[in-house]
C-alpha positions, 0 to 999 in steps of 0.5 A: 414154155413147154419143155422141148425134152422129156426127162424120160426115155421112151421106146414104142412098139406096134403090139401089146405082145411086144410090150409084154416081152419087154417087161418080161425079158428087157430089150433085145437089140436088133440089126437095123439097116442104116442108109449111108449113101448120104455120107458117101459110103460105097456099100450104101447100107449097113446094119447095126445091133441097136435099140432105139429110144426118144426123149420127145416130150409127151406133148409131141408124142402122137406123131411118134406113136402114129409111126412106131406104134402105140405100146410103149415104156418110159424109163429113167435117165439114171437107167439110161446112163447106167446102160450107156445109152447115147443121143444120136448125132444129127448131121446136116451133111457136112462138118467135122463129125462127117469128115471123121466118119468118112476118114475112118471108113476110107482108111479102114476099109477102102484103102488103096492097098486093099488092107483092112485096118480093123482098128479104124473100122471098129472106130468107124462102126462105133461112130456110124451107128450114132450118126443120122442125117437131119432127114432121109429115107426109111424102109418100113414094111417094105416101103421107102418113106421120107422121114424128118429124123431130127424131130425124133430126139433119138437115143440109142443102145448099141453094144459093140463087143465082138465088133467084127460080128456086129456089123452086117453089110448089104450082101449079108442081110438075108443070110445072117441077119436072123441068126445074128438077131437070135444071138443078141437075145443072150444079152438083153438090155435089162430093166426092173420095175424101179426103172419104169415111169410109164407103161403105155397101151393103146386103149383102156380095155388093154390095161387089165391084161397088163395088170394081170401080166405084171402080177403073174409074170413079174413076181420075182421082183419085190412086191412093193415095186410091183404095186408102184409099177401098176400105177404106171400103166396108162392108155394113150387114148386117155392121155392124148386128150389132156396133152 
């Protein structure tokens, strides 16, 4: 019986340059907009700094790469645990997790006396960035699309230090999002060759560019680790025919 989960955590992006940036710099968290109307939040969207991963088995990866991009990296569970990645909690729109989130939001921000309770708000924000509905809307390239979130097996890295500066509400997206994203580049989620089990490119013709990049740009890592890393580079076109 096929394994419903992978032992690796994958991150995919739409460009080869994006993949090479990850290999060089690690992952930069970015403020991602989450639609909260599904659990009754009055301000219907908030953005949190996150990096998204999935543990979809390779036998199911094509639908994911068609949506998010054909350039990716697969990392070990040990790396994920060390860096405190957590799986998303999927909500059916009712139940205890949703009740707790609503309570923290209402008591922390929407209290009748207009008193902002930072402690409750901070716990709300830490929880809300890990909750998604089973299905919902997602904005991609300016288009609003229907998405079955539950199929994504999503994990997230979400820093929460200095939390008051790590949540942007709807009115702040345009003014602050780019500036806050730039600040997050000072604290990347780092990786090393030993953490990497797969490097995916779209087709075979792009493999030499990745090999050259590893040899020229990652020379500060041990040579033995780089030799092993070179064996991890695969093209999705080649792999998909065998899945």
